[in-house]
N, C-alpha and C positions, 0 to 999 in steps of 0.2 A: 835411310829410304831403301826400300826393297825393289830390286830390279829383276826382269825376266832373266832366267838362266841363259849363260852363252850357248851358241849354237855351235856346230863343228867349224863354221865359217866366220861367225859374225858375233858382234857384241851389241847388245841393247843398253844403251848407257845414259848419263846424265848430259846435257847440252852444255858447251864451252863456248867462250866468247869468240875463240878462233873458228867456230862452225858457222858462224854468220855468212861469210861470203859464199860458201859452198852452198849452204841453205837458200840465200837469196838468189844464186844462179839457178838451182833446181826450180824454184818457183817463178822464175822469168821464162823458163823454157815452155815454147808453145805445145811441144809434144807431151811434156809431163802434165800440163794444166790443160789439155784438150777437152777434158770432160767436167771443167771448171769454167764459171762465168768469164773469167779473165785471168792473166798472167798477174803475177804481183810485182810492184815495184820494190827497190830495195828497202824502202821506208815500210812499206807493207808487210814484207817479210820480217823486218825488225820487230814490228808492232805483233806479228802472229807468234813469233819466237818468246816474246814476252807474255802473250796470254798462255802460251804452252807451259812456260814456268810457273806462272800464277796456278796453272792447274794442278800441277806437281805439289804446289804449297796447300791448296784448298782440299784436293781429293786423295793425295797420295800416289796418283798414277797419271799417265798423260801419254802423248806421243814420244817414244824413246828414240834418241839419236842411234842410227843404225850404222856401225863401224866394221868395216871388212878387216878382220883379224891380220891377213896377210900382209896388207899394206898400210893400216891405219887410216884408209880413205873413208870419209863420211859418205854414205849411200843415199841417205834421207832419212826418213822414220817409219817406225812401225809402232803402234801402241793402244792405248786405251783412252777413250774420251767419253765425258758425260755429256748427252744430247743437250743441247739449249734451245733449240728453236721448238715451237709450238707446232701441235698437228698429230698428237697420239704418241710420239716417241720421246718426248722431254722426258729427262730423268734417267732414261735407260742408258747403259753404257755399250758405246760403239767400239768396234776393233777396227782400225784404219790404217792405210799405209800409203806412203808416197816415196817413189824412188827415183833417182835421176835415170835419164834415158838409157844411158850406157850400162845400167845395173839390170834392165829389164831382161826377161827370158832366161834367167839364171837361177831361179827358185828361191830367191832371197825373201820375196814377199810372203811365200809360203812358209818357208823356213821360220822367218822371225814372228809370223802370226801365230804359228803353233806354239812357240816360246810365250806369247802374250795370252793364249787361251789357258796354257797351264798356269801362268802368273795370276790370271784372273780367278781361277779356281781357288788358289793359294789365299787370295785376297778375299775369298767368301763372295765373289759375284757368280751368281749362278747361271746365268744366260748372257750372252752377247749379241748384238745386232750388227749387222753391216748394211750398207746401201750405196748405191752408185745409180748413176744415168743407165737407163735400160739398154742402151746401145754400148756400153763400155764392156765388151766381151773380155779384155784382159783382167779386170778386176773381177768380173763374175765368174771366170774359171779359178781364180785364187779361192774365191768364196766355195765354190764346189769342192775343190781340193782339199780344203779344210774341214769338209764335212757338213758345211752350213746347209740349210734348207731355205729355198726361196718360198716365201709366206705371202707374197703379193707384190702389188705395186702401188705407188702413192705418187702425188703430186708435191714436190718439195715446197714447203711454205716459205723458205726464203728467196724463191725465183718467182718472178711474176707470170700471170698467166700468160700463156701464148710463147713463154720462153722455149727455146729447141731443146733445152737441158731439164727442162722440168720435171719429166717423169722419170721415176726412180724405181728399181727393184729393191726390194727389202728381204734381207737374210736374217736367219737367227741360228744360234747353236747352244746347247747346254755347255758348260764347262766342265762338268763332272759326268762323264759318259760311261 
């Protein structure tokens, strides 16, 4: 399996069994999950990690574990994901990230996302999408720093009509610029 190149501070790597507790703690943090419908239980996090591993088996890519090189700490994930929900984006490849709260504001998401964009180009993926709740300024700033272009807004089909997080901003980037 090919992985994105290491950055000066971070490795994007395969998931390990010992990552599960830190992964579950991150997904249970209300600050991290502010723009998601709910935090995840430990069981839901385990199920998500199983789905992530399955995606690597079927697609050859997925959300990579982000490890800080200086201390070996798992900070979260950044990676690629094939969009599965209906509504016009199905089948496209999304770039995504989720980091522990204490890892925010240090440039880690941008740093690892750049490595994933370069990796997508090597995999022959010509374009990536990213999307988030329209009010998620932190993620939208990362998308802008990456050089992504906001191409519009849409109602996320996995969220019911009237849900406060339903409206999403959609960004795109060509991987070979």
